[in-house]
PAZAPA-4460 file (N, C-alpha, C; in steps of 0.05 Angstrom, whole numbers, plus 32768, in hexadecimal, padded with zeros to 4 digits):
% residues 305
    n_x    n_y    n_z   ca_x   ca_y   ca_z    c_x    c_y    c_z   seq   type   mol
   8DCD   89BB   840B   8DB3   89BC   83FD   8D9C   89B9   8410     1      M     A
   8D9F   89AB   8426   8D8A   89A6   8439   8D7F   89C0   8445     2      E     A
   8D90   89D4   8447   8D88   89ED   8454   8D72   89FB   8444     3      E     A
   8D6F   89F5   842A   8D5B   8A02   841A   8D40   89F4   841B     4      F     A
   8D3F   89DD   8427   8D27   89CD   8425   8D18   89CE   8440     5      R     A
   8CFF   89D9   8440   8CF1   89DB   8459   8CD5   89CF   8457     6      Y     A
   8CCE   89C3   8440   8CB4   89B6   843D   8CB5   899C   844C     7      L     A
   8CA4   8999   8460   8CA4   8980   8470   8C8F   896D   8467     8      K     A
   8C96   8953   846A   8C82   893E   8464   8C77   893F   8448     9      N     A
   8C88   8945   8434   8C7F   8945   8418   8C77   8929   8410    10      Y     A
   8C61   8927   8403   8C58   890E   83F6   8C51   8914   83D9    11      K     A
   8C5A   8904   83C6   8C54   8909   83AA   8C36   890B   83A5    12      P     A
   8C2E   891A   8391   8C12   891E   838A   8C03   8904   8387    13      S     A
   8BEA   8905   8390   8BD9   88ED   838D   8BD3   88E6   8370    14      R     A
   8BDB   88F9   835E   8BD6   88F4   8342   8BEF   88E7   8334    15      F     A
   8C03   88DF   8344   8C19   88D1   8339   8C0F   88B7   832C    16      K     A
   8C16   88B3   8313   8C0B   889D   8304   8C1B   8883   8307    17      A     A
   8C0F   886D   8301   8C1D   8854   8300   8C33   8856   82EB    18      E     A
   8C4A   884A   82F1   8C60   884C   82DE   8C71   8865   82E2    19      G     A
   8C68   8876   82F5   8C78   888E   82FC   8C83   888C   8318    20      C     A
   8C99   889A   831C   8CA7   889A   8336   8CAD   88B7   833F    21      I     A
   8CB0   88BA   8358   8CBA   88D4   8362   8CD8   88D3   8364    22      Y     A
   8CE5   88E4   8354   8D02   88E5   8353   8D0B   88FC   8364    23      K     A
   8D12   88F6   837D   8D19   890B   8390   8D30   891C   8387    24      K     A
   8D43   8910   8379   8D5A   891F   836F   8D51   8935   835C    25      K     A
   8D3E   8930   834B   8D34   8944   8338   8D26   895A   8346    26      F     A
   8D15   8952   8359   8D05   8966   8369   8D18   8978   8379    27      A     A
   8D2C   896C   8386   8D3F   897B   8396   8D4E   898F   8385    28      D     A
   8D55   8987   836D   8D64   8998   835B   8D53   89B1   8353    29      H     A
   8D39   89AC   834D   8D27   89C2   8346   8D23   89D5   835D    30      A     A
   8D1F   89CA   8375   8D1B   89DB   838D   8D34   89EB   8393    31      V     A
   8D4B   89DE   8390   8D65   89EB   8396   8D6A   8A02   8383    32      F     A
   8D64   89FE   8369   8D68   8A13   8355   8D57   8A2C   835C    33      F     A
   8D3D   8A27   8361   8D2B   8A3E   8366   8D32   8A4C   8381    34      I     A
   8D38   8A3C   8395   8D3F   8A48   83AF   8D59   8A58   83AE    35      N     A
   8D69   8A54   839A   8D81   8A64   8397   8D7D   8A7E   8387    36      N     A
   8D66   8A80   837B   8D5F   8A9A   836E   8D5A   8AAF   8384    37      L     A
   8D59   8AC8   837B   8D56   8ADE   838F   8D3C   8AED   838A    38      K     A
   8D30   8AF6   83A0   8D1A   8B09   839E   8D24   8B24   8393    39      H     A
   8D13   8B31   8384   8D1C   8B49   8376   8D0D   8B62   837E    40      I     A
   8CFA   8B60   8391   8CE9   8B77   8398   8CE4   8B77   83B6    41      K     A
   8CDE   8B90   83BF   8CD4   8B93   83DA   8CE6   8B8A   83F0    42      G     A
   8CDA   8B82   8406   8CE9   8B7C   841F   8CFB   8B64   841C    43      Q     A
   8CF5   8B53   8408   8D04   8B3A   8404   8D1B   8B3D   83F0    44      W     A
   8D1F   8B55   83E5   8D33   8B59   83D0   8D4E   8B4D   83D8    45      Y     A
   8D59   8B3D   83C5   8D73   8B31   83C9   8D73   8B18   83DA    46      G     A
   8D5D   8B11   83E6   8D5B   8AF9   83F6   8D56   8AE1   83E4    47      Q     A
   8D5E   8AC9   83ED   8D59   8AB0   83DF   8D3A   8AAD   83DB    48      D     A
   8D33   8AA1   83C4   8D17   8A9F   83BE   8D08   8A8F   83D3    49      F     A
   8D11   8A78   83DA   8D05   8A66   83EF   8CE8   8A60   83E9    50      M     A
   8CE3   8A4B   83DA   8CC8   8A43   83D3   8CB7   8A40   83EC    51      L     A
   8C9E   8A49   83EB   8C8B   8A44   8400   8C81   8A27   83FE    52      L     A
   8C75   8A1C   8413   8C6D   8A00   8413   8C5C   89F9   83FA    53      D     A
   8C48   8A09   83F4   8C36   8A02   83DE   8C45   8A03   83C4    54      W     A
   8C58   8A16   83C1   8C67   8A18   83A8   8C7B   8A00   83A6    55      Q     A
   8C88   89F9   83BC   8C9B   89E3   83BA   8C8D   89C9   83B4    56      E     A
   8C75   89C5   83BF   8C66   89AC   83B9   8C60   89AA   839B    57      R     A
   8C59   89C0   838F   8C53   89C1   8372   8C6D   89BA   8363    58      I     A
   8C83   89C7   836A   8C9C   89C2   835C   8CA5   89A5   835F    59      I     A
   8CA3   899A   8376   8CAB   897E   837B   8C99   896B   836A    60      R     A
   8C7F   8970   836A   8C6D   895F   835A   8C73   8960   833C    61      D     A
   8C75   8979   8332   8C78   897C   8315   8C93   8973   830B    62      I     A
   8CA8   897A   831A   8CC3   8974   8310   8CCF   895B   831C    63      F     A
   8CC2   8950   8330   8CCD   8937   833C   8CBF   891E   8335    64      G     A
   8CA6   891F   832B   8C97   8907   8323   8C9C   8902   8306    65      I     A
   8CA8   88EC   8300   8CB1   88E6   82E4   8CAA   88C9   82DD    66      V     A
   8CA9   88C4   82C2   8CA5   88A9   82B8   8CBD   8898   82BF    67      H     A
   8CB8   8880   82C8   8CCE   886F   82D0   8CE1   8868   82B9    68      R     A
   8CD5   8864   82A1   8CE5   885A   828B   8CF7   886E   827D    69      H     A
   8CEF   8888   827E   8D00   889C   8270   8D06   88B5   8281    70      N     A
   8CFB   88B6   829A   8D00   88CC   82AD   8CF6   88E7   82A2    71      E     A
   8CE3   88E7   8290   8CD5   88FF   8288   8CBE   8905   829A    72      C     A
   8CB8   891F   829D   8CA2   8927   82AF   8C87   891A   82A8    73      R     A
   8C79   8912   82BD   8C5E   8908   82B9   8C4B   891F   82B2    74      Q     A
   8C4C   8935   82C1   8C38   894A   82BE   8C41   895E   82A7    75      F     A
   8C2F   8962   8295   8C34   8974   827E   8C22   898C   827D    76      R     A
   8C0C   898B   828D   8BFA   89A2   8290   8BF6   89A6   82AD    77      H     A
   8BFC   89BE   82B7   8BF8   89C5   82D3   8BE4   89DD   82D4    78      A     A
   8BD0   89DA   82E5   8BBD   89F0   82EA   8BBF   89F7   8307    79      Y     A
   8BC9   8A0F   830D   8BCC   8A18   8329   8BBA   8A31   832D    80      I     A
   8BA7   8A2F   833F   8B96   8A46   8345   8B9A   8A4E   8362    81      E     A
   8BA1   8A68   8366   8BA6   8A72   8381   8B9E   8A90   8381    82      V     A
   8B92   8A9A   8397   8B89   8AB6   8397   8BA0   8ACA   8392    83      P     A
   8B98   8AE3   838E   8BAB   8AF8   8388   8BBE   8AFD   83A0    84      I     A
   8BD5   8B09   8399   8BE9   8B11   83AC   8BF6   8AF9   83BB    85      K     A
   8BF9   8AE3   83AD   8C06   8ACB   83B9   8C21   8AC5   83AD    86      Q     A
   8C2C   8AD8   839E   8C47   8AD5   8393   8C48   8AC6   8379    87      G     A
   8C32   8AC7   8369   8C30   8AB8   8350   8C45   8AC0   833C    88      K     A
   8C47   8ADA   8337   8C59   8AE4   8321   8C76   8ADD   8327    89      S     A
   8C7F   8ADF   8340   8C9A   8AD8   8347   8C9E   8ABA   8343    90      T     A
   8C8A   8AAB   834B   8C8B   8A8E   8347   8C8E   8A86   832A    91      F     A
   8C7E   8A94   8319   8C7F   8A90   82FC   8C9C   8A95   82F1    92      V     A
   8CA8   8AAB   82FA   8CC3   8AB1   82F1   8CD7   8A9B   82F8    93      S     A
   8CD4   8A91   8311   8CE6   8A7C   831A   8CE2   8A62   830A    94      A     A
   8CC9   8A5B   8304   8CC3   8A43   82F4   8CCE   8A46   82D8    95      V     A
   8CCB   8A5D   82CC   8CD6   8A62   82B1   8CF4   8A5E   82B0    96      A     A
   8D02   8A69   82C3   8D1F   8A67   82C4   8D27   8A4A   82C9    97      L     A
   8D19   8A3C   82DA   8D1E   8A20   82DF   8D1C   8A10   82C5    98      L     A
   8D07   8A14   82B5   8D03   8A06   829D   8D19   8A0C   8288    99      L     A
   8D21   8A25   8287   8D35   8A2D   8273   8D51   8A23   827A   100      A     A
   8D57   8A22   8293   8D73   8A1D   829C   8D79   8A00   82A3   101      C     A
   8D65   89F2   82AD   8D6A   89D7   82B9   8D5D   89C0   82AB   102      T     A
   8D4C   89C4   8297   8D3E   89AE   828A   8D4F   899F   8275   103      D     A
   8D66   89AA   826F   8D79   899E   825C   8D6B   899A   8240   104      L     A
   8D59   89AD   823A   8D4B   89AD   8220   8D59   89C0   820D   105      E     A
   8D69   89B6   81FB   8D76   89C8   81E8   8D62   89D6   81D6   106      R     A
   8D65   89F0   81D4   8D53   8A00   81C4   8D37   8A02   81D0   107      G     A
   8D35   89FD   81EA   8D1B   89FF   81F7   8D0F   8A1B   81F5   108      G     A
   8CF6   8A1C   81ED   8CE8   8A36   81EB   8CD4   8A37   8201   109      E     A
   8CD8   8A4A   8213   8CC6   8A4E   822A   8CB7   8A69   8226   110      I     A
   8C9D   8A68   8224   8C8D   8A80   8220   8C7E   8A86   823A   111      Y     A
   8C81   8A9E   8244   8C72   8AA7   825B   8C5C   8ABA   8250   112      V     A
   8C43   8AB2   8253   8C2D   8AC1   8246   8C20   8AD3   825B   113      C     A
   8C1E   8AED   8253   8C10   8B01   8264   8BFA   8B0E   8253   114      T     A
   8BE8   8B1B   8260   8BD0   8B25   8252   8BD5   8B3E   8241   115      A     A
   8BE9   8B4E   8248   8BEE   8B67   8238   8C0B   8B6E   8239   116      D     A
   8C12   8B82   822A   8C2E   8B8A   8226   8C3B   8B93   8240   117      K     A
   8C2D   8BA3   8250   8C38   8BAC   8269   8C3F   8B95   827C   118      L     A
   8C2D   8B82   827E   8C32   8B6A   828F   8C4A   8B5A   8284   119      L     A
   8C4C   8B58   826A   8C62   8B49   825E   8C7D   8B57   8264   120      A     A
   8C7D   8B72   8262   8C95   8B81   8269   8C9D   8B7E   8286   121      E     A
   8C89   8B7E   8298   8C8E   8B7A   82B4   8C99   8B5E   82BA   122      N     A
   8C8D   8B4A   82AC   8C97   8B2F   82B0   8CB3   8B2C   82A6   123      M     A
   8CB9   8B37   828F   8CD5   8B35   8284   8CE8   8B43   8296   124      F     A
   8CE0   8B5A   82A0   8CF1   8B69   82B3   8CF7   8B59   82CC   125      S     A
   8CE3   8B4B   82D6   8CE7   8B3A   82ED   8CFC   8B24   82E8   126      N     A
   8CF9   8B18   82D0   8D0C   8B03   82C8   8D29   8B0D   82C6   127      L     A
   8D2C   8B24   82BA   8D46   8B30   82B6   8D52   8B37   82D2   128      V     A
   8D42   8B43   82E3   8D4B   8B4B   82FD   8D53   8B33   830E   129      D     A
   8D43   8B1D   830A   8D49   8B05   831A   8D64   8AF9   8314   130      M     A
   8D6A   8AF7   82FA   8D84   8AEB   82F3   8D9B   8AFF   82F8   131      I     A
   8D95   8B19   82F7   8DAB   8B2C   82FB   8DB5   8B2C   8318   132      S     A
   8DA6   8B21   832B   8DAF   8B20   8346   8DC2   8B08   834B   133      T     A
   8DC5   8AF7   8336   8DD7   8AE0   8339   8DEB   8AE1   8321   134      I     A
   8E02   8AED   8325   8E15   8AF0   830F   8E1C   8AD6   8301   135      P     A
   8E1E   8AC0   8310   8E26   8AA6   8304   8E10   8A9C   82F1   136      S     A
   8DF7   8AA5   82F5   8DE1   8A9D   82E3   8DDF   8AB2   82CD   137      L     A
   8DE1   8ACB   82D4   8DDD   8AE1   82C1   8DF0   8AE0   82A9   138      N     A
   8E08   8AD7   82AD   8E1C   8AD7   8297   8E15   8AC3   8282   139      R     A
   8E03   8AB0   8288   8DFB   8A9C   8274   8DE3   8AA4   8263   140      H     A
   8DD9   8ABC   8267   8DC2   8AC6   8258   8DC9   8ADC   8245   141      F     A
   8DBC   8ADC   822E   8DBB   8AF3   821C   8D9F   8AFF   821E   142      D     A
   8D9E   8B19   8221   8D84   8B27   8225   8D7D   8B37   820D   143      I     A
   8D65   8B34   8202   8D5A   8B44   81ED   8D41   8B52   81F7   144      N     A
   8D43   8B6B   8200   8D2D   8B79   820C   8D17   8B7F   81F9   145      C     A
   8D1E   8B85   81E0   8D09   8B8C   81CC   8CF6   8B75   81C6   146      S     A
   8D01   8B5D   81C7   8CF0   8B45   81C3   8CE7   8B38   81DD   147      L     A
   8CEF   8B44   81F3   8CEA   8B38   820E   8CF2   8B1B   820E   148      R     A
   8D0B   8B16   8206   8D15   8AFB   8203   8D30   8AF9   8210   149      K     A
   8D34   8AE3   821F   8D4E   8ADE   822C   8D57   8AC2   8224   150      M     A
   8D6F   8ABF   821B   8D7A   8AA6   8211   8D8E   8A9B   8224   151      I     A
   8D89   8A82   822D   8D9C   8A74   823E   8DB0   8A66   822C   152      F     A
   8DC8   8A72   822A   8DDC   8A6A   8216   8DE5   8A4D   8217   153      K     A
   8DE9   8A41   822E   8DF2   8A25   822E   8DE0   8A12   821F   154      P     A
   8DC6   8A17   8220   8DB3   8A05   8212   8DA5   8A11   81FA   155      L     A
   8DAB   8A2B   81F6   8D9D   8A3A   81E1   8D7F   8A39   81E5   156      K     A
   8D76   8A36   81FD   8D5A   8A38   8204   8D53   8A56   8209   157      S     A
   8D3A   8A5D   8208   8D33   8A79   820D   8D18   8A7B   821C   158      F     A
   8D15   8A92   8229   8CFC   8A9A   8235   8CF2   8AB3   8227   159      I     A
   8CD9   8AB4   821F   8CCD   8ACC   8214   8CB3   8AD3   8223   160      R     A
   8CB0   8AEC   822A   8C97   8AF6   8236   8C86   8B01   8220   161      A     A
   8C6F   8AF5   821B   8C5E   8AFC   8204   8C41   8B02   820C   162      V     A
   8C33   8B0E   81F9   8C16   8B13   81FC   8C08   8B06   81E5   163      T     A
   8BEE   8B02   81E7   8BDF   8AF5   81D1   8BE1   8B03   81B7   164      P     A
   8BE3   8B1E   81B7   8BE4   8B2D   819E   8BFF   8B2A   8190   165      S     A
   8C13   8B20   819D   8C2E   8B1F   8192   8C36   8B04   8187   166      E     A
   8C25   8AF1   8189   8C2F   8AD6   8183   8C1B   8AC5   8173   167      I     A
   8C25   8AB5   8163   8C16   8AA1   8154   8C23   8A86   8159   168      S     A
   8C13   8A70   8158   8C1F   8A56   815D   8C30   8A4C   8147   169      H     A
   8C2E   8A59   812F   8C3F   8A51   8119   8C5C   8A57   811F   170      Y     A
   8C6E   8A43   811C   8C8A   8A47   8121   8C92   8A44   813E   171      G     A
   8C7E   8A3F   8150   8C84   8A3B   816C   8C87   8A1D   8171   172      I     A
   8C9D   8A17   817F   8CA1   89FB   8188   8CA8   89FC   81A5   173      N     A
   8C94   8A02   81B5   8C98   8A08   81D1   8CA0   89F0   81E2   174      A     A
   8CB3   89F3   81F3   8CB9   89DF   8207   8CA7   89E3   821F   175      H     A
   8CA0   89FC   8225   8C8E   8A02   823B   8C80   8A1C   8236   176      A     A
   8C67   8A1D   823E   8C57   8A36   823E   8C4C   8A3B   825A   177      V     A
   8C50   8A53   8263   8C47   8A5B   827E   8C33   8A71   827B   178      I     A
   8C1B   8A6D   8286   8C07   8A82   8286   8C06   8A8F   82A2   179      F     A
   8C0C   8AA9   82A2   8C0A   8AB9   82BB   8BEE   8AC6   82BB   180      D     A
   8BDE   8ABE   82CE   8BC1   8AC6   82D0   8BB2   8ABC   82B7   181      E     A
   8BAE   8AA2   82B7   8B9F   8A95   82A1   8B83   8AA1   829D   182      L     A
   8B77   8AAC   82B2   8B5C   8AB7   82B0   8B5B   8ACF   829D   183      C     A
   8B72   8AD9   8294   8B72   8AF0   8281   8B73   8AE7   8264   184      N     A
   8B74   8ACD   825F   8B77   8AC3   8244   8B5E   8AB4   823A   185      F     A
   8B59   8AB6   8220   8B42   8AA7   8215   8B4B   8A8B   820D   186      D     A
   8B37   8A7B   8207   8B3C   8A5F   8201   8B4D   8A5B   81E8   187      E     A
   8B48   8A6C   81D5   8B56   8A69   81BB   8B74   8A6C   81BF   188      R     A
   8B7D   8A81   81CD   8B9A   8A84   81D2   8BA5   8A6E   81E2   189      F     A
   8B97   8A66   81F7   8BA0   8A4F   8208   8BA4   8A36   81F7   190      Y     A
   8B90   8A30   81E6   8B92   8A18   81D5   8BA9   8A1A   81C1   191      N     A
   8BAC   8A32   81B6   8BC2   8A37   81A3   8BDD   8A31   81B0   192      T     A
   8BE2   8A3C   81C7   8BFB   8A39   81D5   8BFF   8A1C   81DF   193      M     A
   8BE9   8A10   81E8   8BEB   89F5   81F2   8BF2   89E2   81DB   194      T     A
   8BE6   89E5   81C4   8BED   89D5   81AD   8C0A   89D8   81A5   195      T     A
   8C13   89F1   81A6   8C2F   89F6   819F   8C43   89EA   81B2   196      A     A
   8C3A   89E2   81C9   8C4C   89D7   81DD   8C4E   89B8   81DB   197      T     A
   8C3D   89AC   81CB   8C3D   898F   81C8   8C4F   8985   81B2   198      M     A
   8C5B   8997   81A2   8C69   898F   818A   8C86   898A   818F   199      L     A
   8C8F   8971   818A   8CAB   896A   8188   8CBB   896F   81A2   200      N     A
   8CAE   896E   81B8   8CBC   8971   81D2   8CB8   8959   81E3   201      R     A
   8CCD   8950   81F1   8CCB   8937   8200   8CBB   893A   8219   202      E     A
   8CBD   8951   8227   8CAE   8955   8240   8CA4   8972   8241   203      Q     A
   8C92   8979   8230   8C87   8995   8230   8C77   899A   8249   204      P     A
   8C74   89B4   824F   8C64   89BC   8267   8C54   89D4   8261   205      L     A
   8C3A   89D3   8267   8C28   89EA   8268   8C22   89F0   8285   206      V     A
   8C2B   8A07   828F   8C29   8A0E   82AB   8C17   8A27   82AD   207      F     A
   8BFF   8A23   82B7   8BEC   8A39   82B9   8BE8   8A40   82D6   208      S     A
   8BEB   8A59   82DD   8BE7   8A62   82F9   8BD4   8A7A   82F7   209      I     A
   8BC1   8A7C   830A   8BAD   8A91   8307   8B9E   8A95   8321   210      T     A
   8B92   8AAC   8324   8B7D   8AB0   8338   8B63   8AAB   832A   211      S     A
   8B4D   8AAB   8339   8B33   8AA6   832C   8B2C   8ABE   831A   212      A     A
   8B20   8AB8   8304   8B17   8ACD   82F2   8AFE   8ADA   82FC   213      G     A
   8AF7   8AF1   82EF   8ADF   8AFF   82F8   8AC6   8AF6   82EA   214      E     A
   8AC9   8AE5   82D5   8AB2   8AD9   82C7   8AB7   8ABC   82C4   215      K     A
   8AA1   8AAC   82C4   8AA3   8A8F   82C2   8AA4   8A87   82A5   216      N     A
   8ABA   8A8D   8298   8ABE   8A85   827D   8ADB   8A87   8276   217      K     A
   8AE3   8A7B   825F   8AFE   8A7C   8256   8B0E   8A64   825F   218      G     A
   8B28   8A64   8258   8B39   8A4D   825D   8B3B   8A47   827B   219      A     A
   8B3E   8A5C   828C   8B41   8A57   82A8   8B29   8A49   82B4   220      W     A
   8B11   8A51   82AB   8AF8   8A46   82B6   8AF6   8A28   82AE   221      W     A
   8AFC   8A22   8295   8AFA   8A07   828C   8B0E   89F5   829C   222      N     A
   8B27   89FF   829F   8B3B   89F0   82AE   8B34   89EE   82CB   223      L     A
   8B28   8A03   82D6   8B20   8A02   82F2   8B0B   89EC   82F7   224      R     A
   8AF7   89EB   82E5   8AE2   89D8   82E8   8AED   89BB   82E5   225      Q     A
   8AFE   89B8   82D1   8B0A   899E   82CD   8B1B   8996   82E5   226      Y     A
   8B2B   89A9   82F0   8B3C   89A3   8307   8B2B   899C   831F   227      S     A
   8B15   89AA   8324   8B05   89A5   833C   8AF8   8989   833A   228      L     A
   8AF1   8981   8322   8AE5   8966   831E   8AFA   8951   8324   229      Q     A
   8B13   8956   831C   8B28   8943   8321   8B2F   8942   833F   230      I     A
   8B31   895A   834B   8B39   895B   8368   8B23   894E   837A   231      L     A
   8B0A   894F   8371   8AF4   8943   8380   8AEF   8926   8378   232      S     A
   8AFF   891C   8366   8AFD   8900   835C   8AE4   88FB   834B   233      N     A
   8AD8   8910   8341   8AC1   890C   832E   8ACB   8903   8313   234      E     A
   8AE3   890B   830C   8AEF   8902   82F3   8B0A   88F4   82F8   235      L     A
   8B11   88E1   82E8   8B2B   88D5   82EA   8B3F   88E7   82DC   236      K     A
   8B55   88EC   82EA   8B69   88FF   82DF   8B79   88F2   82C9   237      N     A
   8B7E   8902   82B4   8B92   88FB   82A0   8BAD   88FD   82AE   238      K     A
   8BBE   88EA   82A8   8BD7   88E8   82B7   8BE9   8900   82B3   239      S     A
   8BE5   890F   829D   8BF7   8926   8297   8BED   8940   82A4   240      T     A
   8BD6   8940   82B0   8BCA   8959   82BA   8BCE   895C   82D9   241      F     A
   8BD5   8974   82E1   8BDC   8979   82FD   8BCB   8991   8308   242      Y     A
   8BB7   898D   8318   8BA6   89A3   8322   8BAC   89AA   833F   243      P     A
   8BAD   89C4   8345   8BAF   89CE   8360   8B9D   89E7   8362   244      V     A
   8B8A   89E8   8375   8B79   89FF   8378   8B78   8A05   8396   245      I     A
   8B7D   8A1E   839D   8B7A   8A28   83B9   8B61   8A3A   83B9   246      F     A
   8B4D   8A32   83C9   8B34   8A42   83C9   8B24   8A3C   83E2   247      F     A
   8B12   8A4F   83E9   8AFF   8A4B   83FF   8AE6   8A3E   83F3   248      A     A
   8ADA   8A2C   8403   8AC2   8A1F   83FA   8AAA   8A32   83FB   249      D     A
   8A96   8A2C   83EB   8A7E   8A3D   83E8   8A71   8A42   8403   250      V     A
   8A71   8A2E   8414   8A63   8A31   842E   8A74   8A3E   8444   251      G     A
   8A8D   8A45   843D   8A9E   8A51   8451   8A96   8A6E   8457   252      D     A
   8A9B   8A77   846F   8A96   8A93   8476   8AAD   8AA4   846B   253      N     A
   8AA8   8AB2   8455   8ABE   8ABE   8446   8ACA   8AD7   8453   254      W     A
   8ABE   8AE1   8468   8ACA   8AF8   8476   8ADA   8AEF   848F   255      I     A
   8ADD   8AD4   8492   8AEB   8AC9   84A9   8B09   8AC7   84A2   256      N     A
   8B1A   8ACF   84B4   8B37   8ACF   84AE   8B42   8AB2   84AB   257      E     A
   8B36   8A9F   84B8   8B3F   8A83   84B5   8B39   8A7A   8498   258      D     A
   8B24   8A83   848C   8B1D   8A7C   8470   8B31   8A8A   845E   259      V     A
   8B39   8AA2   8464   8B4D   8AB0   8454   8B67   8AA0   8453   260      W     A
   8B6F   8A95   846B   8B87   8A85   846C   8B85   8A6C   845C   261      Q     A
   8B6E   8A5F   845D   8B69   8A46   844F   8B6D   8A4A   8430   262      K     A
   8B64   8A60   8426   8B65   8A65   8409   8B7F   8A71   83FF   263      A     A
   8B8F   8A7C   8411   8BA7   8A8B   840A   8BC0   8A7F   8416   264      N     A
   8BCD   8A6D   8408   8BE4   8A5E   8414   8BFC   8A6F   841A   265      P     A
   8BFE   8A87   840F   8C15   8A99   8414   8C0F   8AAE   8429   266      S     A
   8BF6   8AAD   8434   8BEE   8AC2   8447   8C00   8AC0   8460   267      L     A
   8C0B   8AD6   8468   8C1D   8AD7   847F   8C3A   8AD8   8475   268      G     A
   8C3E   8AD5   845B   8C59   8AD7   8450   8C5A   8AED   843A   269      V     A
   8C4D   8AE8   8424   8C4C   8AFD   840F   8C3A   8B14   8417   270      T     A
   8C28   8B0F   8429   8C16   8B23   8432   8C0D   8B1D   844E   271      M     A
   8C0C   8B31   845F   8C03   8B2D   847B   8BE5   8B2D   847C   272      T     A
   8BDA   8B23   8492   8BBD   8B23   8496   8BB3   8B40   8497   273      I     A
   8BC4   8B52   84A1   8BBC   8B6F   84A2   8BB9   8B7A   8485   274      E     A
   8BCC   8B73   8474   8BCA   8B7C   8458   8BB3   8B6F   844A   275      Q     A
   8BAC   8B56   8450   8B95   8B4A   8444   8B7B   8B58   844D   276      F     A
   8B7B   8B60   8466   8B64   8B70   8470   8B61   8B8A   8461   277      N     A
   8B78   8B96   8459   8B77   8BAF   8449   8B69   8BA9   842F   278      E     A
   8B70   8B93   8422   8B63   8B8D   8408   8B45   8B89   840C   279      I     A
   8B3E   8B7B   8422   8B22   8B77   8427   8B13   8B91   842B   280      F     A
   8B1D   8BA3   843B   8B0F   8BBC   8441   8B0F   8BCF   842A   281      Y     A
   8B25   8BD0   841A   8B25   8BE1   8403   8B12   8BD7   83EE   282      W     A
   8B10   8BBD   83EA   8AFD   8BB2   83D7   8AE0   8BB9   83DF   283      S     A
   8ADB   8BB9   83F9   8AC1   8BC1   8402   8ABB   8BDF   83FE   284      Q     A
   8AD0   8BEF   8401   8ACC   8C0C   83FF   8ACA   8C16   83E3   285      A     A
   8AD9   8C0A   83D0   8ADB   8C15   83B5   8AC6   8C0B   83A1   286      L     A
   8ABA   8BF5   83A7   8AA5   8BEA   8394   8A8A   8BF1   83A0   287      L     A
   8A7A   8C00   8391   8A60   8C09   839B   8A4C   8BF3   839E   288      E     A
   8A4B   8BE1   838A   8A37   8BCC   838B   8A41   8BB6   839E   289      N     A
   8A31   8BB1   83B3   8A39   8B9E   83C7   8A3E   8B82   83BC   290      R     A
   8A2D   8B79   83AA   8A30   8B5F   839E   8A4B   8B5D   838F   291      F     A
   8A51   8B72   8380   8A6A   8B72   8370   8A82   8B72   8382   292      L     A
   8A82   8B82   8397   8A99   8B83   83A8   8A9E   8B69   83B7   293      R     A
   8A88   8B5D   83C0   8A8A   8B43   83CD   8A94   8B2E   83BA   294      D     A
   8A89   8B2E   83A2   8A90   8B1A   838D   8AAD   8B1D   8386   295      E     A
   8AB7   8B36   8382   8AD3   8B3A   837B   8AE5   8B2E   8391   296      W     A
   8AE0   8B35   83AA   8AF1   8B2C   83C0   8AF1   8B0D   83C2   297      F     A
   8AD9   8B02   83C0   8AD7   8AE4   83C3   8AE5   8AD6   83AC   298      K     A
   8AE3   8AE1   8394   8AF0   8AD4   837D   8B0F   8AD8   837E   299      R     A
   8B18   8AF1   837E   8B34   8AF6   837B   8B45   8AF0   8394   300      K     A
   8B39   8AF2   83AB   8B48   8AEF   83C4   8B43   8AD4   83D1   301      C     A
   8B2D   8AC6   83CA   8B26   8AAD   83D7   8B21   8A96   83C3   302      L     A
   8B20   8A9C   83A9   8B1B   8A88   8395   8AFF   8A7C   8396   303      G     A
   8AEC   8A8B   83A1   8AD0   8A81   83A3   8AC1   8A88   838A   304      M     A
   8AB9   8A75   837A   8AAB   8A7A   8361   8A92   8A69   835F   305      C     A
***
């Protein structure tokens, strides 16, 4: 098991509450499960997932910090903001499978929310491809492509990839809801799904991951502002909320490569600095309005809002 762990000097989140403990065994189990999944695309196809440092820290915090008295997770709402091309969608697939297979929640309903049908189909395809690379895991799933639903037979838990137009909170008893690119959702849908996740579950989880939106409004903006206030100690954190934001500061020189590295924790792994330069120069070439092109790059690639 040790061979899969490469995060050095891990320390539990500073938001660990009184009455909670870091259960290393739980965190190790979660990391081990994800690291045994396989990449399904590109140059990494067939290779072990191997969580990056920033991803492993999140997994250890969320799945390893539990209440002392009942060993249920402390964090029930996670807001993760990271620029584009940092491996968010693959990370989402891994978290969804972790929740369905290892949480020991019978009948657990895990909903992965995407903005439109095409994204939902891509997400479901990623999930199916990921389990298909591991025969010992694949045989425990029933797949329903028309519903974009996969059932983990030992627990009768399931994962569904859904869009806002396809779902109502009535009849939903979610164990977990995952928002892929929260910036694409309105507050009403976010609130609907969040409410549906609080019903009759012992340790529900709302896991939101996103790049910065193009407008300062909606669920992502409200959560971003709330998270920044908590991270800067302007507000006292609710013990169930877990915020992580990777971004460049307003005063940073946004065309400097060191600033790019600061805001992009996967830079050099999921994308080389040369590829990042390509995004920078193409954004400058394709958008006629200089303000708009600069604003797009700063928001989507550096999280500067």
